[in-house]
ZALOLO-319821 format. One record per residue (C-alpha): residue number from 1; x negated, y negated, z; residue in one letter. Coordinates in nm, 3 decimals. Layout:
BEGIN
{site NUM {X Y Z} a}
...
This chain:
BEGIN
{site 1 {0.000 0.000 0.000} x}
{site 2 {-0.111 -0.350 -0.067} x}
{site 3 {-0.162 -0.524 0.263} x}
{site 4 {-0.356 -0.828 0.151} x}
{site 5 {-0.611 -0.941 -0.101} x}
{site 6 {-0.876 -1.210 -0.104} x}
{site 7 {-1.069 -1.292 -0.420} x}
{site 8 {-1.392 -1.484 -0.440} x}
{site 9 {-1.342 -1.572 -0.807} x}
{site 10 {-1.052 -1.806 -0.739} x}
{site 11 {-1.058 -1.927 -1.098} x}
{site 12 {-0.999 -1.583 -1.248} x}
{site 13 {-0.708 -1.568 -1.490} x}
{site 14 {-0.579 -1.362 -1.779} x}
{site 15 {-0.416 -1.476 -2.098} x}
{site 16 {-0.188 -1.244 -2.286} x}
{site 17 {0.053 -1.254 -2.578} x}
{site 18 {0.411 -1.200 -2.471} x}
{site 19 {0.621 -0.930 -2.632} x}
{site 20 {0.898 -1.161 -2.734} x}
{site 21 {0.783 -1.459 -2.935} x}
{site 22 {0.404 -1.455 -2.943} x}
{site 23 {0.363 -1.741 -2.697} x}
{site 24 {0.081 -1.748 -2.445} x}
{site 25 {0.134 -1.652 -2.082} x}
{site 26 {-0.114 -1.731 -1.807} x}
{site 27 {-0.154 -1.515 -1.500} x}
{site 28 {-0.231 -1.742 -1.205} x}
{site 29 {-0.501 -1.605 -0.972} x}
{site 30 {-0.343 -1.386 -0.702} x}
{site 31 {-0.435 -1.612 -0.409} x}
{site 32 {-0.106 -1.764 -0.279} x}
{site 33 {0.035 -1.626 0.047} x}
{site 34 {0.344 -1.713 0.241} x}
{site 35 {0.270 -1.743 0.612} x}
{site 36 {0.434 -1.550 0.892} x}
{site 37 {0.692 -1.774 1.057} x}
{site 38 {0.820 -1.501 1.293} x}
{site 39 {0.631 -1.328 1.570} x}
{site 40 {0.658 -0.958 1.637} x}
{site 41 {0.899 -1.026 1.922} x}
{site 42 {1.119 -1.233 1.689} x}
{site 43 {1.116 -0.952 1.433} x}
{site 44 {1.218 -0.694 1.694} x}
{site 45 {1.496 -0.925 1.810} x}
{site 46 {1.624 -0.974 1.453} x}
{site 47 {1.617 -0.602 1.385} x}
{site 48 {1.794 -0.518 1.711} x}
{site 49 {2.066 -0.775 1.648} x}
{site 50 {2.111 -0.652 1.292} x}
{site 51 {2.151 -0.292 1.404} x}
{site 52 {2.391 -0.374 1.686} x}
{site 53 {2.613 -0.568 1.446} x}
{site 54 {2.652 -0.262 1.223} x}
{site 55 {2.904 0.005 1.314} x}
{site 56 {2.701 0.298 1.185} x}
{site 57 {2.387 0.196 1.379} x}
{site 58 {2.173 0.381 1.634} x}
{site 59 {2.301 0.368 1.988} x}
{site 60 {2.156 0.079 2.192} x}
{site 61 {1.881 0.169 2.436} x}
{site 62 {1.628 0.001 2.656} x}
{site 63 {1.292 -0.109 2.530} x}
{site 64 {1.012 0.071 2.712} x}
{site 65 {0.794 -0.202 2.860} x}
{site 66 {0.735 -0.559 2.758} x}
{site 67 {0.475 -0.464 2.496} x}
{site 68 {0.697 -0.224 2.303} x}
{site 69 {0.741 -0.320 1.939} x}
{site 70 {1.025 -0.086 1.838} x}
{site 71 {1.344 0.058 1.979} x}
{site 72 {1.317 0.370 2.192} x}
{site 73 {1.632 0.512 2.036} x}
{site 74 {1.436 0.566 1.714} x}
{site 75 {1.141 0.740 1.882} x}
{site 76 {0.882 0.530 1.697} x}
{site 77 {0.538 0.671 1.634} x}
{site 78 {0.226 0.494 1.749} x}
{site 79 {0.188 0.188 1.531} x}
{site 80 {0.558 0.192 1.454} x}
{site 81 {0.551 -0.172 1.349} x}
{site 82 {0.293 -0.351 1.137} x}
{site 83 {0.251 -0.699 0.996} x}
{site 84 {0.171 -0.664 0.626} x}
{site 85 {0.157 -0.862 0.306} x}
{site 86 {0.354 -0.714 0.016} x}
{site 87 {0.245 -0.798 -0.340} x}
{site 88 {0.488 -0.945 -0.589} x}
{site 89 {0.463 -1.068 -0.945} x}
{site 90 {0.680 -1.379 -0.962} x}
{site 91 {0.814 -1.456 -1.310} x}
{site 92 {0.938 -1.797 -1.423} x}
{site 93 {1.092 -1.802 -1.769} x}
{site 94 {1.317 -2.006 -1.995} x}
{site 95 {1.516 -1.790 -2.238} x}
{site 96 {1.785 -1.834 -2.499} x}
{site 97 {2.002 -1.565 -2.655} x}
{site 98 {2.318 -1.489 -2.847} x}
{site 99 {2.585 -1.252 -2.725} x}
{site 100 {2.889 -1.065 -2.848} x}
{site 101 {3.155 -0.886 -2.648} x}
{site 102 {3.521 -0.816 -2.596} x}
{site 103 {3.766 -0.992 -2.367} x}
{site 104 {4.082 -0.813 -2.265} x}
{site 105 {4.423 -0.953 -2.176} x}
{site 106 {4.663 -0.740 -1.976} x}
{site 107 {5.010 -0.701 -2.125} x}
{site 108 {5.301 -0.561 -1.923} x}
{site 109 {5.600 -0.401 -2.094} x}
{site 110 {5.922 -0.269 -1.944} x}
{site 111 {6.038 0.044 -2.124} x}
{site 112 {6.393 0.175 -2.088} x}
{site 113 {6.437 0.545 -2.150} x}
{site 114 {6.742 0.711 -2.303} x}
{site 115 {6.884 0.791 -1.961} x}
{site 116 {6.866 0.427 -1.857} x}
{site 117 {6.557 0.446 -1.634} x}
{site 118 {6.309 0.162 -1.662} x}
{site 119 {5.933 0.209 -1.635} x}
{site 120 {5.659 -0.050 -1.640} x}
{site 121 {5.362 0.003 -1.871} x}
{site 122 {5.047 -0.205 -1.866} x}
{site 123 {4.825 -0.227 -2.172} x}
{site 124 {4.514 -0.431 -2.242} x}
{site 125 {4.453 -0.604 -2.574} x}
{site 126 {4.087 -0.666 -2.660} x}
{site 127 {3.946 -0.939 -2.884} x}
{site 128 {3.590 -0.983 -3.010} x}
{site 129 {3.411 -1.302 -2.908} x}
{site 130 {3.063 -1.436 -2.956} x}
{site 131 {2.856 -1.720 -2.818} x}
{site 132 {2.510 -1.833 -2.717} x}
{site 133 {2.311 -1.902 -2.402} x}
{site 134 {2.068 -2.192 -2.440} x}
{site 135 {1.761 -2.249 -2.224} x}
{site 136 {1.852 -2.034 -1.926} x}
{site 137 {1.605 -2.084 -1.642} x}
{site 138 {1.510 -1.765 -1.459} x}
{site 139 {1.317 -1.907 -1.166} x}
{site 140 {1.153 -1.639 -0.953} x}
{site 141 {0.955 -1.892 -0.754} x}
{site 142 {1.269 -2.090 -0.685} x}
{site 143 {1.438 -1.795 -0.515} x}
{site 144 {1.571 -1.569 -0.792} x}
{site 145 {1.496 -1.235 -0.627} x}
{site 146 {1.556 -1.043 -0.950} x}
{site 147 {1.250 -1.213 -1.100} x}
{site 148 {1.032 -1.128 -0.800} x}
{site 149 {0.885 -0.793 -0.905} x}
{site 150 {0.729 -0.570 -0.641} x}
{site 151 {0.379 -0.487 -0.766} x}
{site 152 {0.306 -0.174 -0.563} x}
{site 153 {0.441 0.182 -0.560} x}
{site 154 {0.439 0.253 -0.188} x}
{site 155 {0.798 0.150 -0.117} x}
{site 156 {1.106 0.154 -0.340} x}
{site 157 {1.185 -0.204 -0.433} x}
{site 158 {1.547 -0.159 -0.328} x}
{site 159 {1.431 -0.163 0.035} x}
{site 160 {1.250 -0.497 0.010} x}
{site 161 {1.537 -0.742 -0.033} x}
{site 162 {1.463 -0.896 0.306} x}
{site 163 {1.116 -0.999 0.189} x}
{site 164 {1.234 -1.183 -0.123} x}
{site 165 {1.391 -1.525 -0.157} x}
{site 166 {1.292 -1.889 -0.165} x}
{site 167 {0.993 -1.824 0.059} x}
{site 168 {0.780 -1.792 -0.254} x}
{site 169 {0.800 -2.166 -0.314} x}
{site 170 {0.615 -2.235 0.012} x}
{site 171 {0.324 -1.998 -0.060} x}
{site 172 {-0.020 -2.139 0.015} x}
{site 173 {-0.380 -2.013 -0.020} x}
{site 174 {-0.469 -1.722 0.204} x}
{site 175 {-0.623 -1.802 0.542} x}
{site 176 {-0.640 -1.500 0.774} x}
{site 177 {-0.723 -1.708 1.081} x}
{site 178 {-0.403 -1.911 1.044} x}
{site 179 {-0.173 -1.607 1.026} x}
{site 180 {0.005 -1.474 1.332} x}
{site 181 {-0.124 -1.117 1.304} x}
{site 182 {-0.346 -0.916 1.535} x}
{site 183 {-0.597 -0.802 1.275} x}
{site 184 {-0.685 -0.890 0.920} x}
{site 185 {-0.508 -0.658 0.674} x}
{site 186 {-0.699 -0.415 0.456} x}
{site 187 {-0.751 -0.498 0.092} x}
{site 188 {-0.619 -0.309 -0.208} x}
{site 189 {-0.561 -0.410 -0.574} x}
{site 190 {-0.229 -0.467 -0.745} x}
{site 191 {-0.082 -0.148 -0.885} x}
{site 192 {0.141 -0.288 -1.160} x}
{site 193 {-0.044 -0.423 -1.462} x}
{site 194 {0.021 -0.740 -1.658} x}
{site 195 {0.175 -0.530 -1.936} x}
{site 196 {0.391 -0.346 -1.685} x}
{site 197 {0.505 -0.680 -1.545} x}
{site 198 {0.610 -0.796 -1.890} x}
{site 199 {0.808 -0.479 -1.956} x}
{site 200 {0.983 -0.498 -1.620} x}
{site 201 {1.051 -0.870 -1.668} x}
{site 202 {1.204 -0.800 -2.010} x}
{site 203 {1.449 -0.550 -1.859} x}
{site 204 {1.548 -0.791 -1.583} x}
{site 205 {1.589 -1.080 -1.824} x}
{site 206 {1.827 -0.875 -2.037} x}
{site 207 {2.025 -0.777 -1.726} x}
{site 208 {2.047 -1.140 -1.613} x}
{site 209 {2.152 -1.255 -1.961} x}
{site 210 {2.421 -0.986 -1.975} x}
{site 211 {2.566 -1.100 -1.642} x}
{site 212 {2.558 -1.464 -1.751} x}
{site 213 {2.723 -1.377 -2.083} x}
{site 214 {3.007 -1.199 -1.904} x}
{site 215 {3.054 -1.499 -1.675} x}
{site 216 {3.058 -1.730 -1.975} x}
{site 217 {3.318 -1.517 -2.153} x}
{site 218 {3.543 -1.524 -1.848} x}
{site 219 {3.498 -1.901 -1.818} x}
{site 220 {3.572 -1.978 -2.184} x}
{site 221 {3.867 -1.737 -2.202} x}
{site 222 {4.084 -1.808 -1.897} x}
{site 223 {4.336 -1.541 -1.817} x}
{site 224 {4.132 -1.248 -1.944} x}
{site 225 {4.129 -0.949 -1.713} x}
{site 226 {3.856 -0.737 -1.869} x}
{site 227 {3.515 -0.795 -2.028} x}
{site 228 {3.362 -0.508 -2.220} x}
{site 229 {3.094 -0.414 -2.474} x}
{site 230 {2.872 -0.710 -2.398} x}
{site 231 {2.567 -0.710 -2.626} x}
{site 232 {2.268 -0.944 -2.606} x}
{site 233 {2.086 -1.024 -2.930} x}
{site 234 {1.828 -1.269 -3.063} x}
{site 235 {1.655 -1.312 -2.729} x}
{site 236 {1.403 -1.596 -2.751} x}
{site 237 {1.168 -1.659 -2.460} x}
{site 238 {1.055 -2.019 -2.479} x}
{site 239 {0.850 -2.027 -2.158} x}
{site 240 {0.697 -1.745 -1.958} x}
{site 241 {0.474 -1.775 -1.650} x}
{site 242 {0.360 -1.509 -1.403} x}
{site 243 {0.218 -1.572 -1.058} x}
{site 244 {0.086 -1.313 -0.814} x}
{site 245 {0.203 -1.381 -0.458} x}
{site 246 {0.183 -1.196 -0.128} x}
{site 247 {0.489 -1.219 0.098} x}
{site 248 {0.483 -1.141 0.472} x}
{site 249 {0.688 -0.866 0.630} x}
{site 250 {0.711 -0.653 0.941} x}
{site 251 {0.744 -0.282 0.862} x}
{site 252 {0.917 -0.071 1.128} x}
{site 253 {0.854 0.301 1.098} x}
{site 254 {1.118 0.499 1.287} x}
{site 255 {1.156 0.871 1.341} x}
{site 256 {1.521 0.969 1.320} x}
{site 257 {1.531 1.341 1.394} x}
{site 258 {1.278 1.496 1.157} x}
{site 259 {1.286 1.205 0.914} x}
{site 260 {1.069 0.895 0.893} x}
{site 261 {1.269 0.587 0.797} x}
{site 262 {1.143 0.237 0.727} x}
{site 263 {1.299 -0.102 0.797} x}
{site 264 {1.165 -0.435 0.677} x}
{site 265 {1.198 -0.774 0.845} x}
{site 266 {1.096 -1.072 0.634} x}
{site 267 {0.809 -1.246 0.808} x}
{site 268 {0.928 -1.584 0.682} x}
{site 269 {1.306 -1.536 0.679} x}
{site 270 {1.395 -1.289 0.954} x}
{site 271 {1.627 -1.100 0.718} x}
{site 272 {1.648 -0.722 0.756} x}
{site 273 {1.664 -0.453 0.489} x}
{site 274 {1.557 -0.093 0.447} x}
{site 275 {1.684 0.259 0.486} x}
{site 276 {2.010 0.301 0.671} x}
{site 277 {2.020 0.487 1.001} x}
{site 278 {2.334 0.646 1.138} x}
{site 279 {2.460 0.725 1.487} x}
{site 280 {2.606 1.072 1.515} x}
{site 281 {2.822 0.973 1.812} x}
{site 282 {2.973 0.678 1.627} x}
{site 283 {3.022 0.898 1.321} x}
{site 284 {3.211 1.149 1.535} x}
{site 285 {3.428 0.872 1.680} x}
{site 286 {3.497 0.745 1.330} x}
{site 287 {3.581 1.097 1.215} x}
{site 288 {3.818 1.139 1.509} x}
{site 289 {3.994 0.816 1.416} x}
{site 290 {4.024 0.923 1.053} x}
{site 291 {4.158 1.259 1.165} x}
{site 292 {4.423 1.103 1.386} x}
{site 293 {4.526 0.865 1.108} x}
{site 294 {4.543 1.159 0.869} x}
{site 295 {4.758 1.357 1.109} x}
{site 296 {5.003 1.066 1.146} x}
{site 297 {5.018 1.027 0.768} x}
{site 298 {5.068 1.400 0.709} x}
{site 299 {5.343 1.424 0.969} x}
{site 300 {5.516 1.120 0.823} x}
{site 301 {5.504 1.258 0.468} x}
{site 302 {5.632 1.596 0.587} x}
{site 303 {5.910 1.432 0.789} x}
{site 304 {5.783 1.602 1.104} x}
{site 305 {5.767 1.456 1.454} x}
{site 306 {5.434 1.289 1.525} x}
{site 307 {5.187 1.525 1.701} x}
{site 308 {5.438 1.809 1.682} x}
{site 309 {5.216 2.101 1.772} x}
{site 310 {4.843 2.168 1.752} x}
{site 311 {4.820 2.096 1.378} x}
{site 312 {4.747 1.727 1.428} x}
{site 313 {4.472 1.802 1.679} x}
{site 314 {4.322 2.058 1.441} x}
{site 315 {4.310 1.796 1.167} x}
{site 316 {4.147 1.548 1.404} x}
{site 317 {3.888 1.804 1.515} x}
{site 318 {3.808 1.893 1.154} x}
{site 319 {3.767 1.526 1.069} x}
{site 320 {3.532 1.480 1.366} x}
{site 321 {3.319 1.771 1.248} x}
{site 322 {3.320 1.620 0.901} x}
{site 323 {3.197 1.294 1.050} x}
{site 324 {2.910 1.476 1.221} x}
{site 325 {2.823 1.654 0.897} x}
{site 326 {2.820 1.327 0.704} x}
{site 327 {2.599 1.168 0.971} x}
{site 328 {2.353 1.454 0.930} x}
{site 329 {2.355 1.485 0.552} x}
{site 330 {2.385 1.125 0.436} x}
{site 331 {2.037 1.014 0.554} x}
{site 332 {1.892 1.323 0.386} x}
{site 333 {2.064 1.232 0.061} x}
{site 334 {1.948 0.870 0.089} x}
{site 335 {1.588 0.976 0.151} x}
{site 336 {1.599 1.213 -0.146} x}
{site 337 {1.744 0.938 -0.365} x}
{site 338 {1.482 0.683 -0.262} x}
{site 339 {1.202 0.937 -0.308} x}
{site 340 {1.333 1.011 -0.657} x}
{site 341 {1.350 0.638 -0.737} x}
{site 342 {0.996 0.590 -0.605} x}
{site 343 {0.869 0.878 -0.819} x}
{site 344 {1.031 0.731 -1.131} x}
{site 345 {0.889 0.388 -1.050} x}
{site 346 {0.546 0.543 -0.996} x}
{site 347 {0.562 0.706 -1.338} x}
{site 348 {0.656 0.377 -1.504} x}
{site 349 {0.384 0.182 -1.325} x}
{site 350 {0.123 0.447 -1.389} x}
{site 351 {0.190 0.466 -1.762} x}
{site 352 {0.263 0.095 -1.822} x}
{site 353 {0.005 -0.092 -2.024} x}
{site 354 {-0.201 0.130 -2.254} x}
{site 355 {-0.470 -0.137 -2.278} x}
{site 356 {-0.517 -0.173 -1.902} x}
{site 357 {-0.742 0.045 -1.684} x}
{site 358 {-0.575 0.357 -1.542} x}
{site 359 {-0.552 0.326 -1.167} x}
{site 360 {-0.656 0.686 -1.106} x}
{site 361 {-1.018 0.581 -1.164} x}
{site 362 {-1.010 0.389 -0.836} x}
{site 363 {-0.877 0.696 -0.654} x}
{site 364 {-1.152 0.913 -0.797} x}
{site 365 {-1.422 0.658 -0.712} x}
{site 366 {-1.289 0.615 -0.358} x}
{site 367 {-1.230 0.977 -0.258} x}
{site 368 {-1.450 1.196 -0.480} x}
{site 369 {-1.769 0.990 -0.522} x}
{site 370 {-1.752 0.959 -0.900} x}
{site 371 {-1.604 1.301 -0.968} x}
{site 372 {-1.591 1.222 -1.337} x}
{site 373 {-1.966 1.161 -1.332} x}
{site 374 {-1.948 0.789 -1.399} x}
{site 375 {-1.744 0.483 -1.315} x}
{site 376 {-1.608 0.295 -1.610} x}
{site 377 {-1.649 -0.081 -1.601} x}
{site 378 {-1.316 -0.253 -1.649} x}
{site 379 {-1.326 -0.572 -1.849} x}
{site 380 {-1.083 -0.851 -1.763} x}
{site 381 {-1.161 -1.059 -2.068} x}
{site 382 {-0.911 -1.249 -2.274} x}
{site 383 {-0.710 -1.002 -2.489} x}
{site 384 {-0.699 -1.261 -2.767} x}
{site 385 {-1.080 -1.246 -2.785} x}
{site 386 {-1.080 -0.869 -2.821} x}
{site 387 {-1.370 -0.736 -3.027} x}
{site 388 {-1.327 -0.480 -3.309} x}
{site 389 {-1.499 -0.222 -3.089} x}
{site 390 {-1.238 -0.271 -2.817} x}
{site 391 {-0.959 -0.240 -3.074} x}
{site 392 {-1.111 0.080 -3.208} x}
{site 393 {-1.146 0.223 -2.858} x}
{site 394 {-0.783 0.141 -2.776} x}
{site 395 {-0.661 0.307 -3.097} x}
{site 396 {-0.870 0.615 -3.021} x}
{site 397 {-0.717 0.627 -2.673} x}
{site 398 {-0.367 0.619 -2.821} x}
{site 399 {-0.455 0.899 -3.064} x}
{site 400 {-0.605 1.104 -2.782} x}
{site 401 {-0.286 1.070 -2.575} x}
{site 402 {-0.091 1.213 -2.872} x}
{site 403 {-0.303 1.528 -2.901} x}
{site 404 {-0.111 1.847 -2.830} x}
{site 405 {-0.321 2.089 -2.628} x}
{site 406 {-0.314 2.452 -2.746} x}
{site 407 {-0.663 2.558 -2.636} x}
{site 408 {-0.632 2.861 -2.402} x}
{site 409 {-0.910 2.719 -2.184} x}
{site 410 {-0.673 2.443 -2.072} x}
{site 411 {-0.400 2.680 -1.949} x}
{site 412 {-0.513 2.709 -1.581} x}
{site 413 {-0.574 2.334 -1.555} x}
{site 414 {-0.232 2.254 -1.702} x}
{site 415 {-0.074 2.494 -1.454} x}
{site 416 {-0.219 2.293 -1.165} x}
{site 417 {-0.048 1.984 -1.308} x}
{site 418 {0.279 2.173 -1.350} x}
{site 419 {0.264 2.182 -1.731} x}
{site 420 {0.251 2.451 -1.996} x}
{site 421 {0.025 2.502 -2.291} x}
{site 422 {0.150 2.301 -2.588} x}
{site 423 {0.212 1.968 -2.415} x}
{site 424 {0.044 1.647 -2.526} x}
{site 425 {-0.242 1.488 -2.334} x}
{site 426 {-0.027 1.183 -2.257} x}
{site 427 {0.211 1.400 -2.055} x}
{site 428 {-0.084 1.549 -1.869} x}
{site 429 {-0.202 1.199 -1.779} x}
{site 430 {0.141 1.103 -1.645} x}
{site 431 {0.167 1.428 -1.446} x}
{site 432 {-0.174 1.364 -1.292} x}
{site 433 {-0.078 1.010 -1.192} x}
{site 434 {0.245 1.121 -1.031} x}
{site 435 {0.082 1.398 -0.830} x}
{site 436 {-0.211 1.179 -0.727} x}
{site 437 {0.031 0.911 -0.605} x}
{site 438 {0.229 1.162 -0.400} x}
{site 439 {-0.081 1.321 -0.248} x}
{site 440 {-0.278 1.004 -0.181} x}
{site 441 {-0.326 0.952 0.196} x}
{site 442 {-0.231 0.585 0.170} x}
{site 443 {0.114 0.692 0.051} x}
{site 444 {0.174 0.940 0.335} x}
{site 445 {0.113 0.748 0.659} x}
{site 446 {0.352 0.964 0.860} x}
{site 447 {0.189 1.297 0.773} x}
{site 448 {0.040 1.514 1.046} x}
{site 449 {-0.334 1.603 1.043} x}
{site 450 {-0.252 1.950 0.908} x}
{site 451 {-0.038 1.802 0.631} x}
{site 452 {-0.309 1.548 0.546} x}
{site 453 {-0.567 1.826 0.517} x}
{site 454 {-0.339 2.028 0.290} x}
{site 455 {-0.265 1.724 0.074} x}
{site 456 {-0.637 1.641 0.051} x}
{site 457 {-0.713 1.996 -0.063} x}
{site 458 {-0.438 1.982 -0.324} x}
{site 459 {-0.553 1.637 -0.438} x}
{site 460 {-0.905 1.773 -0.494} x}
{site 461 {-0.761 2.058 -0.699} x}
{site 462 {-0.555 1.815 -0.907} x}
{site 463 {-0.855 1.588 -0.967} x}
{site 464 {-1.074 1.884 -1.063} x}
{site 465 {-0.812 2.016 -1.306} x}
{site 466 {-0.770 1.674 -1.462} x}
{site 467 {-1.148 1.635 -1.496} x}
{site 468 {-1.181 1.967 -1.676} x}
{site 469 {-0.882 1.884 -1.894} x}
{site 470 {-1.040 1.551 -1.992} x}
{site 471 {-1.360 1.732 -2.089} x}
{site 472 {-1.173 1.980 -2.307} x}
{site 473 {-0.967 1.710 -2.478} x}
{site 474 {-1.275 1.492 -2.534} x}
{site 475 {-1.457 1.783 -2.697} x}
{site 476 {-1.162 1.869 -2.920} x}
{site 477 {-1.097 1.507 -3.016} x}
{site 478 {-1.459 1.469 -3.126} x}
{site 479 {-1.422 1.776 -3.348} x}
{site 480 {-1.099 1.637 -3.492} x}
{site 481 {-1.261 1.300 -3.571} x}
{site 482 {-1.557 1.468 -3.740} x}
{site 483 {-1.330 1.679 -3.957} x}
{site 484 {-1.102 1.387 -4.043} x}
{site 485 {-1.396 1.169 -4.145} x}
{site 486 {-1.527 1.445 -4.372} x}
{site 487 {-1.440 1.428 -4.741} x}
{site 488 {-1.334 1.795 -4.747} x}
{site 489 {-0.961 1.880 -4.737} x}
{site 490 {-0.791 1.833 -4.399} x}
{site 491 {-0.824 2.155 -4.194} x}
{site 492 {-0.565 2.325 -3.978} x}
{site 493 {-0.607 2.162 -3.638} x}
{site 494 {-0.448 2.460 -3.467} x}
{site 495 {-0.773 2.647 -3.530} x}
{site 496 {-0.940 2.387 -3.307} x}
{site 497 {-0.685 2.432 -3.030} x}
{site 498 {-0.525 2.091 -3.078} x}
{site 499 {-0.285 1.919 -3.314} x}
{site 500 {-0.153 1.570 -3.363} x}
{site 501 {0.196 1.486 -3.245} x}
{site 502 {0.416 1.182 -3.189} x}
{site 503 {0.480 1.312 -2.833} x}
């Protein structure tokens, strides 16, 4: 996880060509920080108040001692709360677009049947409309949380709403001595690349434009009840700026049964967000109430006296058990859903930006002492000043990712990555990134020593398999290039154990 970052080259910047209209975009050096305005005690107070205001919250309990930093009801581990800086790419853009869609007007008809009975039918008539959105400002720095893109893969972004907001506008250069934290955070680079930021920003811009187009259609067509088939076209980005900012937050790690849940309190706002936690007792009470209401409703529909016999109590007891079951299963489902979302986000971040350095090199250099035998130097030069050699290297990398591996020597290494013989090298790269992210110790802070040892052993096996796979693919790609450059007829690449594919 990205806790904080301090760069000596404060003037470092990147220039890139945007994907939309060829205009230049400048990446401001990632030095701004927003300061902590809340102490740990304030954060605990905000979190406690937030949980007590919710019905499905943990039961209130006493705080053990004056130095406790989390609620005893959650059985927090040691270090259950930390003050951290979370990295965000803040996008400011001015866009214009055209839209088409349908507006629907409800029409009610009274139909009289042959026997004289009248029924009411409601139909909706749709009409095509079109329009334009001119110079829409999407201001991430001004508080548009949708344009504040979380730049790490440690937490699902859906949990970090409390950290976002207008606090970005007050960001200032980093000064560890001025922050209200007990120790200076560790340093770690951004995980999402400039290219990945552009792709994510494009998706969010289209979503924002779609919502604005639907609002505009409702405004210009009063009385319409439905808006459907909204399509955005001719998107033109007139201005595009990206700034890297670190926002403060308190992370509360809580053990709820056998599960580790995380809550976030904005260090500048005091807002709370994160995974939901449920009280089994309150769920049972709620289930009992639903059961009683259901018994009253059933007895009324059946024209029976209320609470006539044990049936109503049986329904109430069943509803209470259902409430307990929901209280047990719902957090499990939420954790599975967030883990799935985090895995998908990790795959997107890991594979975003073919021209940017793959982040697994830093893992290898940090934990395996140059397992690949060398450390590649990553250039942060201006992409517009790219040399022909760099262009050739990038094109070769794209071709290599499209190679389909059929060499039998690669079978055991592909099995370690969970793949079969016949997949392309690009899929192997993505599988390696996903597994390395899941097994990395920085991404499993709540693991026990035994689990950490097992994950470290599996991570070494994954890195070794990927290293051998890279060697095999490099050897085969050299043979392919030699044969392609030859003037003789093109051979059958299957004989070499590899073939080209669009993958």
